[in-house]
C-alpha positions in Angstrom: 43.0 147.1 98.8 46.3 145.5 99.7 47.2 142.2 98.6 49.9 140.4 100.6 51.8 137.1 100.0 53.0 135.6 102.9 56.5 133.7 103.6 56.3 131.4 106.4 53.4 130.4 108.6 55.1 130.8 112.4 53.6 132.1 114.9 54.4 136.0 113.9 52.2 135.5 110.7 48.9 134.3 113.0 49.7 137.9 114.7 49.8 140.0 111.1 46.9 137.6 109.4 44.6 138.6 112.6 44.8 141.9 111.6 44.0 141.2 107.6 41.3 139.0 109.1 39.7 142.2 111.1 40.7 144.2 108.4 38.9 142.7 105.2 38.5 146.3 103.6 42.2 147.4 104.0 44.0 144.0 103.2 43.8 140.4 102.2 46.2 137.4 102.2 46.4 135.9 98.7 49.3 133.6 98.6 51.4 131.4 101.1 54.7 129.7 101.1 55.0 127.3 104.7 57.6 123.9 103.7 55.5 121.7 106.8 52.1 120.5 104.9 50.3 120.7 108.3 51.1 124.0 108.9 50.5 125.5 105.4 47.0 123.6 105.5 45.4 124.9 108.6 47.2 128.9 107.9 45.4 128.5 104.4 42.2 127.7 105.2 42.0 130.0 108.3 42.8 132.6 105.5 40.5 131.7 103.0 44.4 131.4 100.5 43.0 129.1 97.6 45.0 126.2 97.6 46.7 127.1 93.5 48.5 129.7 95.5 50.0 127.9 98.4 53.3 126.4 98.1 55.8 124.5 99.7 58.9 127.2 99.0 59.5 131.1 98.9 60.7 130.1 95.5 57.7 128.4 94.2 55.6 131.2 95.1 58.0 134.0 93.3 58.1 131.4 90.6 54.8 132.8 89.6 55.8 136.0 89.4 53.8 139.1 91.3 50.7 138.1 92.8 50.5 141.2 94.9 51.6 144.8 96.3 53.6 143.4 99.5 55.3 140.5 101.0 55.2 139.1 104.9 58.2 137.6 105.4 58.2 135.6 108.8 60.6 132.9 108.3 63.4 132.0 111.2 66.2 134.7 111.3 68.6 132.8 108.9 66.0 132.2 106.2 65.3 136.6 106.0 67.6 137.8 103.4 67.4 135.6 100.1 63.7 135.7 100.2 63.5 139.2 101.1 65.9 139.5 98.2 63.8 138.0 95.9 60.7 139.6 97.0 62.5 143.4 96.6 63.8 142.3 93.2 60.4 141.1 91.8 58.3 144.7 93.0 57.2 143.8 96.2 57.2 146.0 99.2 57.9 144.0 102.4 57.0 143.5 105.9 59.9 142.0 107.3 60.1 140.5 111.0 63.0 141.0 113.2 66.0 141.5 113.2 67.0 142.0 109.2 69.3 138.8 109.6 71.6 137.2 111.6 74.8 139.2 110.3 75.7 142.5 109.3 76.8 142.3 105.8 73.3 140.7 105.1 71.8 143.9 106.8 73.4 146.3 104.9 72.5 144.2 101.7 69.2 144.4 102.6 69.3 148.5 103.0 71.0 148.9 99.6 68.6 146.4 97.9 65.4 148.5 99.1 66.7 151.5 97.9 68.0 150.4 94.4 64.8 148.8 93.6 62.7 152.1 95.2 60.6 149.6 97.5 59.5 149.8 101.2 61.4 147.5 103.2 59.9 147.8 106.8 61.0 145.6 110.0 58.7 144.7 112.5 59.7 147.0 115.7 56.1 147.0 116.9 57.2 149.2 120.2 57.3 152.3 118.0 53.6 151.3 117.6 52.6 151.0 121.1 50.4 154.2 123.0 52.5 153.3 125.9 56.3 154.7 124.1 54.3 157.0 122.0 53.3 158.9 125.6 57.3 158.0 126.9 58.8 159.9 123.3 56.4 162.8 123.7 57.5 163.5 126.9 61.3 163.7 126.4 60.8 165.4 123.5 58.3 168.3 125.1 61.1 169.1 127.1 59.2 168.3 130.5 62.4 166.4 131.5 65.0 169.3 130.7 68.1 168.5 129.3 68.1 164.0 129.5 71.0 163.4 131.2 71.1 159.5 131.8 68.5 156.9 130.5 68.0 153.4 132.4 66.8 150.6 130.3 66.1 147.4 131.3 64.4 144.6 129.2 63.3 142.1 132.1 62.9 138.8 130.2 60.5 136.4 132.3 62.5 133.0 133.6 60.4 130.8 131.8 60.1 132.7 128.2 64.0 132.3 128.6 64.2 129.3 128.9 61.1 128.9 125.9 62.9 130.9 123.3 66.6 131.1 124.2 67.3 127.7 126.1 65.2 124.9 124.2 63.5 126.7 121.0 64.8 128.7 117.8 67.0 131.3 119.0 68.9 129.8 121.6 71.9 128.8 119.2 74.0 131.7 117.3 74.9 129.0 114.3 70.9 128.7 114.1 69.6 132.2 115.3 71.0 135.8 115.8 73.3 136.7 119.0 71.1 137.3 121.8 71.3 141.2 121.7 70.3 141.3 118.7 66.9 139.3 118.6 65.6 140.0 121.7 66.9 143.8 122.3 67.4 145.4 118.4 63.2 146.1 120.1 64.8 148.0 122.7 67.5 149.6 121.0 65.2 151.0 118.2 63.5 152.7 120.3 65.7 154.2 122.8 67.0 155.9 119.8 63.6 156.8 118.4 63.1 158.1 121.7 66.4 160.4 122.0 66.7 160.7 118.5 70.8 160.8 119.3 73.1 158.4 117.5 75.5 156.5 119.6 79.0 157.7 120.3 80.8 154.9 121.2 79.4 152.0 123.9 80.8 148.5 125.7 79.0 145.9 126.8 79.2 143.0 129.0 77.4 139.7 129.5 77.1 135.7 129.6 75.3 132.3 129.9 75.3 131.6 133.9 73.1 129.2 134.3 71.7 127.4 131.5 75.0 124.9 131.5 75.7 121.2 132.0 77.7 121.7 135.6 74.5 123.4 137.0 72.5 120.6 136.3 70.4 119.0 139.5 72.6 115.7 140.0 70.6 112.9 138.2 68.9 115.0 135.9 68.1 113.4 132.5 68.5 114.7 129.2 64.8 115.2 129.1 62.1 116.3 131.3 59.8 113.3 130.9 62.8 110.9 131.8 62.7 111.0 135.4 63.9 114.1 136.5 64.4 113.7 140.4 64.4 117.7 140.2 61.3 117.8 139.2 59.2 119.6 141.9 62.1 122.0 142.5 63.0 123.0 139.2 60.9 126.0 137.8 61.2 124.7 134.3 60.3 121.0 134.3 58.5 121.2 130.9 55.5 119.1 131.7 54.5 121.9 134.2 54.9 124.5 131.5 53.2 122.9 128.9 51.1 120.1 129.4 48.3 121.9 129.2 45.0 122.2 127.0 45.4 126.0 127.0 46.1 127.2 123.4 47.9 130.3 122.2 52.0 131.5 122.6 53.8 129.2 123.8 51.4 126.4 124.3 51.0 125.9 120.7 54.8 126.6 119.6 55.3 123.1 122.0 52.5 121.2 120.5 49.4 122.7 118.0 47.4 120.1 119.3 45.9 121.4 122.9 45.7 117.9 124.8 47.4 117.2 127.8 48.1 113.3 126.4 49.6 115.4 122.5 51.8 117.8 124.9 53.2 115.6 127.3 53.6 113.2 123.6 55.2 116.0 122.2 57.7 116.7 125.3 58.9 113.3 124.4 60.5 114.1 122.0 60.3 118.0 120.6 62.9 120.7 121.7 60.8 122.0 124.6 60.7 118.8 126.9 64.7 118.7 126.8 66.3 119.9 130.5 67.3 123.1 130.1 71.0 122.4 131.1 71.2 119.6 128.8 70.7 121.8 125.3 73.1 122.8 122.8 72.3 126.7 123.6 75.4 129.2 123.6 73.3 132.9 124.3 73.7 134.9 127.0 71.3 135.1 129.4 71.9 138.5 130.6 73.7 141.2 129.1 74.0 145.1 130.0 74.9 147.9 126.8 76.7 150.9 128.2 76.0 153.9 125.9 77.3 157.2 125.5 75.2 159.5 122.9 76.9 162.3 120.5 75.2 164.8 123.1 76.9 163.2 126.1 73.4 161.6 127.1 74.6 158.5 129.0 72.6 155.2 128.7 72.4 151.5 130.3 70.8 148.7 128.1 70.2 145.8 130.3 68.8 142.5 129.0 67.6 140.5 132.1 66.5 136.6 131.8 65.4 136.0 134.9 63.1 138.1 135.3 59.7 137.2 137.7 57.4 139.0 135.4 57.8 139.9 131.1 57.9 144.0 131.5 60.6 146.3 130.1 61.0 149.1 133.1 62.9 152.6 132.0 64.0 155.3 133.8 64.9 158.9 132.0 66.8 161.3 133.9 66.3 165.2 133.3 67.9 168.0 134.6 64.1 169.8 135.3 62.4 166.1 136.2 62.6 162.1 136.2 60.6 159.7 134.3 60.0 156.7 135.3 58.0 153.7 133.5 57.1 150.0 133.1 55.7 148.2 130.0 54.0 145.2 131.2 53.0 142.6 128.4 50.5 141.1 131.0 49.1 143.6 133.5 49.5 147.4 134.4 52.0 149.6 132.4 53.4 152.5 134.3 54.1 156.3 133.6 55.1 158.8 136.0 56.9 161.6 136.4 59.0 163.5 139.2 59.2 167.2 139.4 62.5 168.2 141.1 61.3 171.9 141.8 58.1 170.9 143.1 58.6 167.6 144.2 54.8 166.8 142.9 54.5 163.7 141.2 52.7 163.3 138.2 50.8 159.5 137.0 49.9 159.5 133.3 47.5 157.1 132.2 48.2 155.0 128.9 46.5 152.9 127.0 48.0 149.4 127.1 46.7 148.6 123.8 44.4 146.3 122.2 44.4 142.3 122.5 46.9 142.0 119.0 50.7 141.4 121.2 53.0 144.2 122.7 50.9 146.2 123.8 48.7 147.2 120.1 52.4 147.2 118.6 51.3 144.1 116.2 48.4 145.5 114.6 49.4 149.0 115.1 52.9 148.0 112.7 50.2 146.2 110.6 48.3 149.8 109.9 51.4 151.4 109.2 52.5 148.7 106.8 49.1 149.1 105.0 48.6 152.9 105.4 52.2 154.0 104.0 51.5 151.3 101.5 48.4 153.8 100.7 50.5 157.1 100.8 49.7 157.8 104.3 52.8 157.2 106.5 52.8 158.4 110.1 55.7 159.7 112.8 56.0 155.4 113.2 56.8 154.8 110.1 60.6 153.5 109.6 62.8 152.6 106.3 65.0 150.4 106.4 68.5 152.5 106.6 66.4 153.6 110.2 66.1 150.3 111.3 69.5 149.2 110.4 71.1 151.6 112.7 69.7 149.6 116.2 71.0 146.3 114.6 74.8 148.2 113.6 74.7 149.1 117.9 73.7 145.3 118.5 76.4 143.8 116.6 78.7 146.3 117.8 77.3 145.6 121.4 78.3 141.6 120.8 81.7 142.8 119.1 82.4 144.6 122.4 81.1 141.8 124.7 83.4 139.5 122.9 86.7 141.0 122.1 86.4 143.1 126.1 86.2 146.5 124.6 85.1 149.8 123.9 83.7 150.3 120.4 84.5 153.9 118.9 80.8 153.9 116.9 82.3 156.4 114.1 85.5 154.4 113.2 82.5 151.2 113.1 80.3 152.7 110.8 82.8 153.9 108.8 83.7 150.2 107.5 80.1 150.1 106.6 80.7 150.2 102.8 79.7 153.9 102.9 76.2 153.5 104.0 76.9 155.9 106.9 78.9 158.8 104.9 
């Protein structure tokens, strides 16, 4: 039995708690730190955490010493580093929400501390734990495509998710969160590295914030959707249409945990999710492209698009013998097919889209992998903090390339990292 302490009782912590409740013979949550009293009380009640083990801060919790074998840290991006360092110092193994930290220096510090303490620091790169991406990796590594020449991978963020998380929500501004390419696409960069098994030799990047700017607001649009917007009927981002419902779960519970239309409307009148998308303090990009050349010559293009009609990832791997086409759908049907160059035959691969835990089964998959690793049974999906750092490193380099309008030599970039990549 693995005893876990939880730091931060937000949406991601709720997801991982479901795994704990479903597998009481494997793992249990024994303590919680959460600064919001109502959220702390609700999470404690649902997960049977005793009142004496519920704290308003991680400092209070860790002040009680080591209460379990592992810590699950699900705070906001800016608050990852200090509790993780404290947990590692106390001897906890840590499962940390991605991204590791919002700046490169803190990422390196986390990796170095994990290695110095001999503790496991595993990052929640949940896509590694899906059957879909496992199948993509198997095809690529099997040689069925021949030598992979070019890869195009697109993270298609549906328009309302862009508005929810990156215009109105917690990841809207680099003053309070990581840049978009790190916050959203460290998943994708990690998956590409895991599948292709090659480091990036150089990269360039372009992108900007085009739509969600004050100059694009409809004439007469107020600061809040609830203040009588003349464009309400034509605006796809009109908040009452998106959130004023009795539905539960993400993203509705983020706007207001009370599942009633009156409560949701009241929350929109004062909270961040009722703001006009053209009148917020957001500054992250709504589209970005990263062009990469790998050490073996393979070229890779990663596209982040915040204006999609469907939440999905699409990909194409062109090899010397065949082409693989894929679509990883959050809702609906995922697709994977191999198109043979010689015969013209198209093979459609059946892919289990996973359980209902989220991310195509990746949310439960990473918990299972974390617990198995702690029990001395790591699997091929398991990662160390050093391995996860590669995706973060690429994201920081891509953002530097975008802002400076130049190509980044990754060997030179790594050489500045305190000897971590020698």
